C-alpha positions as CSV (number, residue, x, y, z in Angstrom):
1,M,41.5,-65.0,-6.8
2,K,39.0,-67.3,-5.0
3,K,35.7,-67.9,-6.7
4,I,32.3,-69.1,-5.5
5,K,31.8,-72.6,-6.8
6,N,28.0,-72.6,-6.8
7,M,25.4,-70.0,-6.6
8,T,21.6,-70.5,-6.7
9,L,18.8,-68.2,-7.9
10,I,15.3,-69.2,-6.8
11,D,13.1,-67.0,-8.7
12,D,10.2,-67.3,-11.3
13,D,10.9,-63.9,-12.9
14,D,12.6,-64.8,-16.2
15,I,13.8,-61.2,-16.8
16,F,15.3,-60.9,-13.3
17,V,17.0,-64.3,-13.7
18,F,18.4,-63.4,-17.1
19,L,19.8,-60.0,-16.1
20,T,21.1,-61.3,-12.8
21,R,22.8,-64.3,-14.4
22,K,24.4,-62.1,-17.0
23,A,25.6,-59.7,-14.3
24,I,27.0,-62.6,-12.3
25,E,28.8,-64.2,-15.3
26,S,30.4,-60.8,-16.2
27,T,32.1,-60.7,-12.8
28,S,33.9,-64.0,-13.3
29,L,33.4,-64.5,-9.5
30,V,31.1,-67.5,-9.7
31,E,31.8,-70.8,-11.5
32,L,28.3,-72.2,-11.7
33,V,24.8,-70.6,-11.4
34,K,21.8,-72.9,-10.8
35,V,18.3,-71.6,-11.3
36,F,15.1,-72.9,-9.9
37,G,11.7,-71.4,-10.8
38,N,10.1,-72.2,-7.5
39,G,11.0,-73.1,-3.9
40,L,9.9,-76.7,-4.2
41,D,12.3,-77.6,-7.0
42,A,15.1,-75.9,-5.1
43,I,14.4,-77.5,-1.7
44,N,14.1,-81.0,-3.4
45,F,17.5,-80.4,-5.0
46,L,19.0,-79.6,-1.6
47,R,17.4,-82.5,0.1
48,E,18.7,-84.9,-2.6
49,H,22.3,-83.4,-2.4
50,Y,22.6,-82.2,1.2
51,Q,25.5,-84.7,1.8
52,D,27.3,-83.6,-1.4
53,V,28.7,-80.3,-0.2
54,D,30.4,-79.7,-3.6
55,S,27.1,-79.5,-5.3
56,L,25.5,-77.2,-2.7
57,P,25.5,-73.4,-3.2
58,E,27.6,-71.0,-1.2
59,I,24.9,-68.3,-1.8
60,I,21.2,-68.3,-2.5
61,L,19.2,-65.4,-3.9
62,L,15.6,-66.1,-3.0
63,D,12.5,-64.5,-4.2
64,I,9.5,-64.5,-1.9
65,S,6.6,-64.5,-4.5
66,M,6.6,-67.6,-6.6
67,P,4.3,-70.3,-7.7
68,I,4.1,-73.9,-6.2
69,M,6.3,-73.0,-3.1
70,D,7.1,-69.4,-2.2
71,G,10.2,-68.0,-0.5
72,W,8.7,-68.2,2.9
73,Q,7.7,-71.8,2.5
74,F,11.1,-72.6,1.2
75,M,12.7,-71.0,4.3
76,D,10.5,-73.1,6.5
77,Q,11.7,-76.3,4.9
78,F,15.3,-75.1,4.7
79,T,15.3,-74.4,8.4
80,K,14.5,-78.1,9.0
81,L,17.1,-79.2,6.6
82,A,19.9,-76.8,7.5
83,P,21.2,-78.8,10.6
84,K,22.0,-81.8,8.3
85,I,24.0,-79.6,5.9
86,D,27.7,-79.4,6.6
87,K,28.3,-76.3,4.5
88,K,27.6,-72.6,5.2
89,I,24.9,-71.3,2.8
90,T,24.3,-67.7,2.8
91,I,20.7,-66.7,1.8
92,Y,19.6,-63.3,0.6
93,I,16.0,-62.6,0.1
94,C,15.7,-60.7,-3.2
95,S,12.1,-59.4,-3.7
96,S,10.2,-56.5,-5.2
97,S,8.1,-56.4,-2.0
98,I,8.7,-53.3,0.1
99,S,6.3,-54.6,2.7
100,P,7.6,-53.9,6.2
101,S,6.2,-57.2,7.4
102,D,8.3,-59.0,4.7
103,V,11.4,-57.2,5.8
104,E,10.8,-57.9,9.4
105,L,10.1,-61.6,8.7
106,A,13.4,-61.9,6.9
107,K,15.3,-60.1,9.7
108,K,13.8,-62.5,12.3
109,N,15.2,-65.6,10.4
110,N,18.8,-66.3,11.4
111,L,19.5,-68.1,8.2
112,V,18.7,-64.9,6.1
113,S,21.6,-62.6,5.8
114,D,19.8,-59.7,4.2
115,Y,16.7,-58.5,2.5
116,I,17.4,-56.9,-0.9
117,I,14.7,-55.0,-2.8
118,K,14.7,-55.6,-6.5
119,P,16.2,-54.6,-8.9
120,I,19.6,-55.5,-7.6
121,T,22.4,-53.4,-9.0
122,K,25.5,-55.0,-10.5
123,E,27.5,-53.2,-7.9
124,K,25.4,-54.6,-5.0
125,L,25.7,-58.0,-6.6
126,I,29.5,-57.7,-6.8
127,D,29.6,-56.6,-3.1
128,L,27.6,-59.6,-2.1
129,L,29.8,-62.0,-4.0
130,K,33.0,-60.5,-2.7
131,N,31.8,-60.7,0.9
132,I,31.0,-64.4,0.4
133,I,34.4,-65.1,-1.1
134,E,36.1,-63.4,1.9
135,E,34.2,-65.8,4.2
136,I,35.1,-68.9,2.2
C-alpha cells in the first residue's frame, strides 16, 4: 500500500499535536510527521526546501490561532510561495474556531482543501490520509 512520505502539523497546542501524531503513527499511512509550533517556522522551512520536493509535505494540518505567525498569515505567505513549488501540497485548516468568518475565509482560499473543527477524530484523520494517498 502507498504511504504519505511527509506530513506537517502546524499547531502550538501540544496536546492536539501529541494526540494527532499518535493517531497518525497508529495508521501506518505516514512515514514522517514534521511539527512546527507556529507558521513562521513552517513557512521558513518551506522557503528553504521548496526545490527539494522529497522533503516537502503532501499534507499540512494548519491551525489558525498561533503565536508569532498565525494560520492566516502562513496562508498569505504560502500563496506567494506555492507557484514555485513543484509538488501538490494539500492543506486542511484544523481549528477549534467555529466562527463563520473563519470557515468562509478558508473556503475562499483555493489552496485550502477543507476546514476541520477540532478535535479531529481518528476516523476523519484516516479518511483524509487515504484520500491523499489515492491522489498521489
